C-alpha positions as CSV (number, residue, x, y, z in Angstrom):
1,M,0.0,0.0,0.0
2,N,1.1,3.5,-0.7
3,T,2.2,4.7,2.7
4,S,1.5,8.4,2.0
5,L,-2.1,7.5,1.0
6,F,-2.5,5.3,4.1
7,A,-1.3,8.1,6.3
8,F,-3.7,10.5,4.7
9,Q,-6.6,8.1,5.2
10,E,-5.7,7.5,8.8
11,A,-5.4,11.3,9.4
12,F,-8.7,11.8,7.6
13,A,-10.5,9.2,9.8
14,A,-9.0,10.7,12.9
15,A,-10.2,14.2,11.9
16,L,-13.7,12.8,11.4
17,R,-13.6,11.7,15.0
18,G,-12.5,15.1,16.1
19,E,-8.9,14.3,16.4
20,A,-7.6,16.6,13.7
21,G,-4.1,17.3,15.1
22,D,-2.2,19.0,12.3
23,F,-4.4,17.6,9.5
24,A,-4.8,20.8,7.4
25,P,-7.9,19.8,5.4
26,A,-9.9,19.6,8.7
27,A,-9.6,23.4,9.0
28,Q,-11.5,23.9,5.8
29,P,-15.2,24.9,6.4
30,G,-16.4,22.1,4.0
31,F,-14.8,19.4,6.2
32,A,-17.7,19.8,8.6
33,I,-19.9,18.2,6.0
34,H,-17.9,15.0,6.0
35,R,-17.8,15.0,9.8
36,N,-21.6,15.5,10.1
37,T,-22.3,13.0,7.4
38,T,-20.2,10.4,9.2
39,A,-21.8,11.1,12.5
40,K,-25.3,10.9,11.0
41,A,-24.5,7.6,9.3
42,G,-23.4,6.0,12.6
43,I,-26.4,7.3,14.5
44,D,-28.7,6.1,11.8
45,A,-27.1,2.7,11.9
46,L,-27.6,2.4,15.6
47,A,-31.2,3.4,15.2
48,A,-31.7,0.7,12.6
49,N,-29.8,-1.9,14.7
50,F,-31.6,-1.1,18.0
51,P,-35.2,-0.1,17.0
52,A,-36.8,-1.4,20.3
53,V,-34.5,0.8,22.3
54,E,-35.3,3.9,20.2
55,Q,-39.0,3.1,20.5
56,L,-38.9,2.9,24.3
57,T,-36.7,5.9,24.9
58,G,-37.9,8.3,22.1
59,R,-36.0,9.6,19.2
60,D,-34.3,12.6,20.8
61,W,-33.0,10.6,23.8
62,F,-31.8,7.8,21.7
63,R,-30.0,10.0,19.2
64,A,-28.2,11.9,22.0
65,A,-27.1,8.6,23.5
66,A,-26.0,7.3,20.1
67,A,-24.0,10.4,19.4
68,R,-22.1,10.0,22.7
69,Y,-21.5,6.3,21.8
70,M,-20.2,7.4,18.4
71,Q,-17.7,9.6,20.1
72,L,-16.4,6.9,22.3
73,H,-16.7,3.9,19.9
74,P,-16.6,5.0,16.2
75,P,-17.4,2.3,13.7
76,A,-14.5,0.1,12.9
77,D,-16.2,-1.9,10.1
78,P,-17.7,-0.4,6.9
79,R,-20.6,-2.8,7.2
80,L,-22.7,-0.7,9.5
81,W,-25.2,-3.5,10.3
82,T,-22.4,-4.8,12.5
83,Y,-22.1,-1.6,14.4
84,G,-23.0,-1.4,18.1
85,D,-21.9,-4.7,19.5
86,T,-21.0,-2.9,22.7
87,F,-23.9,-0.6,22.7
88,P,-25.9,-2.6,25.3
89,D,-23.0,-2.4,27.7
90,F,-22.7,1.3,27.0
91,L,-26.4,1.8,27.9
92,A,-25.9,-0.2,31.1
93,R,-23.2,2.2,32.3
94,L,-25.1,5.4,31.4
95,P,-26.2,7.3,34.6
96,A,-29.3,8.3,32.7
97,T,-30.5,4.6,32.5
98,R,-30.3,3.9,36.3
99,E,-34.1,4.2,36.4
100,L,-34.4,2.1,33.2
101,P,-33.0,-1.3,34.4
102,Y,-34.5,-3.1,31.4
103,L,-33.0,-0.9,28.7
104,A,-29.6,-2.7,28.3
105,E,-31.4,-6.1,28.1
106,V,-33.8,-4.8,25.5
107,A,-30.7,-3.7,23.5
108,R,-29.2,-7.1,23.8
109,L,-32.4,-8.6,22.3
110,D,-32.2,-6.1,19.5
111,R,-28.7,-7.4,18.9
112,D,-29.8,-11.0,19.1
113,W,-32.4,-10.3,16.4
114,L,-29.7,-8.9,14.2
115,D,-27.4,-11.8,14.8
116,A,-30.2,-14.3,14.1
117,H,-31.1,-12.4,10.9
118,T,-27.5,-12.5,9.6
119,A,-26.5,-16.0,10.8
120,A,-25.3,-18.7,8.5
121,D,-27.8,-20.9,6.7
122,A,-28.1,-24.5,7.8
123,H,-30.6,-27.4,7.6
124,A,-32.8,-27.6,10.7
125,L,-33.1,-30.9,12.6
126,S,-36.5,-32.5,12.3
127,A,-38.3,-34.6,14.8
128,A,-38.6,-37.4,12.1
129,A,-34.8,-37.6,12.0
130,L,-34.7,-38.6,15.6
131,A,-37.7,-40.9,15.5
132,G,-35.8,-44.1,14.7
133,L,-33.2,-43.8,17.5
134,S,-33.4,-46.0,20.6
135,P,-33.9,-44.2,23.9
136,Q,-30.2,-44.8,24.8
137,A,-29.0,-43.5,21.4
138,L,-31.3,-40.5,21.8
139,G,-30.0,-39.7,25.2
140,E,-26.4,-39.8,23.9
141,C,-27.1,-37.4,21.1
142,V,-25.7,-33.9,21.1
143,L,-28.1,-31.4,19.5
144,P,-26.3,-28.3,18.4
145,P,-28.5,-25.1,18.2
146,H,-29.1,-23.8,14.7
147,P,-26.7,-21.0,13.8
148,A,-29.7,-18.6,13.7
149,T,-31.0,-19.6,17.1
150,R,-30.7,-17.2,20.0
151,W,-32.3,-17.3,23.5
152,R,-32.2,-15.5,26.8
153,W,-33.7,-15.9,30.2
154,H,-34.4,-12.8,32.3
155,A,-35.0,-13.8,35.8
156,A,-36.6,-10.7,37.3
157,L,-37.9,-8.4,34.5
158,P,-40.4,-8.8,31.6
159,I,-37.8,-8.0,29.0
160,F,-39.5,-10.1,26.3
161,T,-42.8,-8.3,26.7
162,L,-41.2,-4.9,26.6
163,W,-39.0,-5.8,23.7
164,S,-41.6,-7.5,21.6
165,S,-44.1,-4.7,22.3
166,A,-41.6,-2.2,21.1
167,R,-40.7,-4.2,18.0
168,A,-44.3,-4.6,16.9
169,P,-45.0,-1.8,18.1
170,R,-48.0,-2.2,20.4
171,L,-48.8,-1.5,24.0
172,P,-48.1,-4.3,26.5
173,A,-51.0,-5.7,28.6
174,E,-51.8,-3.5,31.5
175,P,-50.9,-3.7,34.2
176,L,-47.5,-5.1,33.1
177,S,-46.6,-8.1,35.3
178,W,-43.0,-7.6,36.5
179,H,-41.7,-11.2,36.5
180,G,-39.0,-13.2,34.8
181,E,-39.4,-14.1,31.1
182,G,-37.4,-16.1,28.5
183,V,-37.3,-15.6,24.7
184,L,-36.3,-17.6,21.7
185,L,-35.3,-16.0,18.4
186,L,-34.8,-17.9,15.2
187,R,-35.0,-17.4,11.5
188,C,-37.5,-19.2,9.2
189,D,-37.6,-18.6,5.5
190,G,-35.6,-15.4,5.9
191,Q,-37.8,-14.0,8.6
192,V,-36.7,-13.7,12.3
193,Q,-39.4,-15.0,14.6
194,W,-39.6,-14.8,18.4
195,H,-41.4,-17.0,20.9
196,P,-41.7,-17.0,24.7
197,L,-39.6,-19.6,26.6
198,G,-39.6,-20.8,30.2
199,H,-36.7,-21.1,32.5
200,G,-36.3,-24.8,31.9
201,D,-36.5,-24.4,28.2
202,C,-33.6,-21.8,28.3
203,A,-31.6,-24.1,30.5
204,F,-32.1,-27.0,28.1
205,L,-30.8,-24.8,25.2
206,D,-27.9,-23.7,27.4
207,G,-26.9,-27.3,27.9
208,C,-27.2,-28.1,24.2
209,A,-25.0,-25.0,23.4
210,Q,-22.4,-26.4,25.8
211,R,-22.3,-29.6,23.7
212,Q,-23.9,-31.7,26.5
213,T,-25.7,-34.9,25.6
214,L,-29.4,-34.8,25.4
215,A,-29.6,-36.6,28.7
216,A,-27.3,-34.2,30.4
217,A,-29.0,-31.1,28.9
218,A,-32.3,-32.6,30.1
219,A,-30.9,-32.9,33.7
220,H,-29.7,-29.3,33.5
221,A,-33.2,-28.2,32.5
222,L,-34.9,-30.1,35.2
223,A,-32.6,-28.6,37.8
224,A,-33.8,-25.2,36.7
225,D,-37.4,-26.2,36.5
226,P,-38.4,-29.6,38.1
227,A,-41.9,-29.3,36.6
228,L,-40.6,-29.0,33.1
229,D,-42.2,-31.4,30.5
230,L,-39.1,-32.4,28.6
231,A,-40.9,-34.2,25.9
232,D,-43.0,-31.1,25.1
233,T,-39.9,-28.8,25.3
234,L,-38.0,-31.0,22.8
235,A,-41.0,-31.3,20.5
236,R,-41.6,-27.6,20.4
237,L,-38.0,-26.7,19.8
238,L,-37.7,-29.2,17.0
239,A,-40.9,-28.0,15.4
240,L,-39.5,-24.4,15.4
241,G,-36.3,-25.5,13.9
242,A,-34.1,-24.5,16.9
243,F,-31.4,-27.2,16.2
244,A,-29.0,-27.9,13.3
245,D,-29.2,-31.2,11.6
246,L,-26.8,-34.0,12.7
247,P,-24.3,-35.4,10.2
248,F,-24.9,-39.1,11.0
249,L,-28.7,-38.9,10.5
250,P,-30.5,-39.1,7.2
251,E,-30.6,-36.0,5.0
252,P,-33.3,-33.6,6.5
253,E,-36.3,-32.4,4.6
254,P,-36.2,-28.7,3.5
255,R,-36.9,-26.4,6.4
256,S,-40.5,-25.3,6.7
257,C,-42.4,-23.2,9.3
258,T,-45.1,-24.8,11.4
């Protein structure tokens, strides 16, 4: 690479961040256009990537917070759909969000939605593919979550209700019940879907993600929720396409939504 061109590009980028130093072009009145355009692009990207957060806080509050985030964490990747991976942590540290304990978790679900939307394609494991296994063989299976599958358990706050209501958008049921909730996100035919999950369901997926056998993941789930119906949990997750297919099983049917 031409070192003089690289040095110019580095100085230009620093000037866009307000670190002009002795970069002469930054003193030109027209340079403000580049700086403002760059800032707006980053803020607009954050608004696109975290729509539930903007819906809950309002446009003005969100854009002020996004502008501050831009100053501290400018984009490092030209693909702006990747921008904001640390935005939830930034929101959690903001003094202004101390009375909004749910906001950072809502932001993490926005990020999960984006990750599910952009995850790699893969065949989903079907219930029929497991039907011929003996109980012992089934218990020894390791069921990897599908690349587009995301889930979270929020023990104390109705994050799923707040997030899904903001994404719709619609008003949550009144009065809002402040209790723990879980959520499952996955992609079906190019569309991200979301579903409520119980504590045991999330624990079961945690075990699967840790490459535990089905028997071990089931024990992990029952420890979280002794009343869990494991057969129902597995059937629901398979029907939704939450797992990737297994290489030693017959070729799966094309994925469909049920």
